N, C-alpha and C positions, 0 to 999 in steps of 0.2 A: 185740742190737737195740737201738739207741738211743731212750731215751723222748722223745716228743714234747712240747714245752713249750709251754704255752698263755700268750698275752702277758698281762703283768701287768695287771690290773685297776686301772684309775684310778678313784679316790673323789674327789669334788668336793663340799666343804663349802659348804653355802647358809646363811646366817643370816637366819633368818626375822624379819622386822620388821613384826607386823600394823599397827602405827600410822603407818608411814612413807606410804603412799599416802594417807592422810587428811590428815597433816599438811600433805604437799604439794599438796594441793587446797586446803586452808584457806589457806595462804599465796598460792597462784594466786588465790584468791577476794578475798583482800585487795587484791592488786596491782590486780585488774580494777576494783574498786570506787575506789580511789585514781585510777587511770588514767581512769576516767570522770569524775571530779570535776575533775582536772587538764584533761581534754578541755574539759570545760565552762568553765572559766576562760580557756582559749585561746580558746574559740569567743566567750566574751563580750567579750574585749578586741578581737578582730578585727571584731566587729560594729560597733563604734564607739559605745559605750555613752555618748554625749555628751548634753548639754542638748539640742543642735540636732536630734536625730534621735530624740526620746522614743518617739514613735509606733512607728517601726521597731524600736527596742529593746524596746519592750512586747511586740510580736509575737513576737521572738526569745526573749525571757524567758519567755514561755507555753510556746513550743515547749520549749525547754530544760528547764523544770519538768516537762512531761509525760513528757519521755526520763528525766528522774531519777527521778519517781516509778516508772516501770516497771522501771528498773535495781535501786531500792531494793527492790520487790516480789521481784523474782527473787534478789537478794542474801540478803535475809532469810529466804526459803525455802530457799535451800541452806545458810545458818547453822543453820535447825532441822534439815535432814537430818543434818548433821555432829554436831549435839548428839545426835542420838539414836543415833549409833554408839557413844557411850561411850569410845571410845578415842583421841579427837582430842588432841593436845597442848595441854596447859592454856595455854601462852603463844600458841601460835596461836589458840586460842579466844578469849583475852582481846583480842589485836588485833583478831581479826574484830568482837567485840563493840564496840570502841571506834570501829571504822569505821562501824559501823552508827550508833552514838549520834551522830558526826558528820555522818553523810549524813542523819539527822533533823533536827539543827539546821540544817543547809543548806538543807533543804526549807522548814523553818519561816521561815528568813531570806528566801528566794526568795517565799514567799508573801506577806510582809509587804511587800517590794520591789514584787510585781507589784500588790497592793492600793494601795500607795500612788501610783504611775504611773497606773493606772486612775482613781483619784479626781482626778487631776490632768486628764485628758485627757477624762473623761466624768462631769462631778460632776452632783450634784443641782440642782435650781433654786434651793434655799435656800444654797448653799456655794459660789457663783462670785464670781470677783474675788479681792483680796488675801486671805490666810488665815495665820494664827498656826496652823501645823500641829502642832507638838510642840515640846517642851523636856524635854530628859534631863540628869540629874544623876549623876555617878559620883564615889565618894570617891576623892581623892588620897592620895598616900602622907603628906602633911603632915597634921597635926590641924587640923581646921577648914577644910579645901581641899578643892574641889569641881571636878571638871571639868564643863564645861556644854556643851551642844549645842542652838542654837535653830534651828528650821527654819520658814522664811517660805515659801509658794507662792503661786503666781497660777493659779488654777483656771478652767478652760474657756476663756475667749479669753484664750490667750496667744501670739498671732501677733506681738505687738510687747511690747519690753521695759516693765518698770514699775520705777519708782525712788522712793526717798523714804527715811524713816528710821525707825528703830525704838529705843524707849526700853523699859529693862527696869530693873524696882525691886523690891529685895526687901524684904517687909514683916515685922516682927517685934516683938519686946519687948526693952527693955533697960532693967534696974531697974525693972519692971513699967509701963514707959512705951512706948505705941506709938512705932515708930521706921520711917521709911521711907530705904532706902538705895539709891542709884544705882549700878547695875552697874559704872559708871566708877570709882567709890571704891572697890569690892570687887576689881577685876579690873586687872592690868597689862596685860591684852590689849586693852584696851577704853580709849580715849582721849577719845572724846566722849560728851556726855550722850545723844545720839541716833546710834545707828551708822547710817551710810548703807547702802542696798542698791539693787542695780540687777540685774534678772535678768529671765528669760522664764518659766521653770517652777518652779524653787526655787532658794533661797540658804540656805547655813548660816552662823550665827554661833556660832563655837566659841572657848573659852578656859578659864581656871582662875580661880576667884574664891575669895577667903578671908574668912571671917566673922569679925568682930572679937569680943574677948572679952567674954564675958557678954551676947551676944546671942543670942536665941533666934529662929529663923525661923519664919514662919508660913505665908506665901505669896508667890508670884513673881507681879507683875504686868507683863504685856508688852503694850504700844500699839504697833502700826506705823501709820505715816501714809504714804499715797502721794501725790504730788504731779503736777502737770500735767495732762495730758489725762485720764489715768486716777485722778483723785484720790479716794481713799477712804480708810476708816480701819477696822482691824481690832485688835480688843482681847481679851484672854484672861487669865485668872487662875488659877495652878496652886498646888495645896495642897502645901505643901513636904513633908509625911510620905509625901503619893502618890509624890512624885518620887524620895524618898529609899529607901523600901521596896521598889524594884524590884531 
């Protein structure tokens, strides 16, 4: 009698990778957050974020900010859950943390923009008309060189354009003597003593200035003069140390 033979048993070797699923979840989380930010940028571009439509853009910005806050809270909770797992890949964890930090910075920037536009559209009684809104300085790559950005605004009644000139002077000391230098003499980007402006909501004046040798800047004085039917003047002085320590 012949022996009956059983079919050969087959064995499948499965490699167990306990961190694979969590790494994949972390990477999916990162792509989700990046996609949300990209979607926001695309929506902002499509909404026509222009000066002529500040009110509509302001509403859109508020909606997008609320959505971004919700996404941020959800993403942060997911990250906390992943960290508790103790098996997440360090590279994926680092990328997730970097994305969260970028999202926090973006939210802070949106809050600042939203406040800026709200102030233009709904100002207080004491801050209407032509305003010297802000001045920012950032150190350039050359010694003594600074990038500047001056923002002028028309607050409240901005149905029509406002025009005029703005003068900027840097006040400081050279050889222990007080000296006032016009921005025109410090920047190749400024040709006239008074920079012309014309806008409805706001206008930026930007460029690079280079300080002369042995000159110690103390203050920056800005005087904006509107002409015509909306004739008015706005003046503001900024402390140099306050501008450069940011």
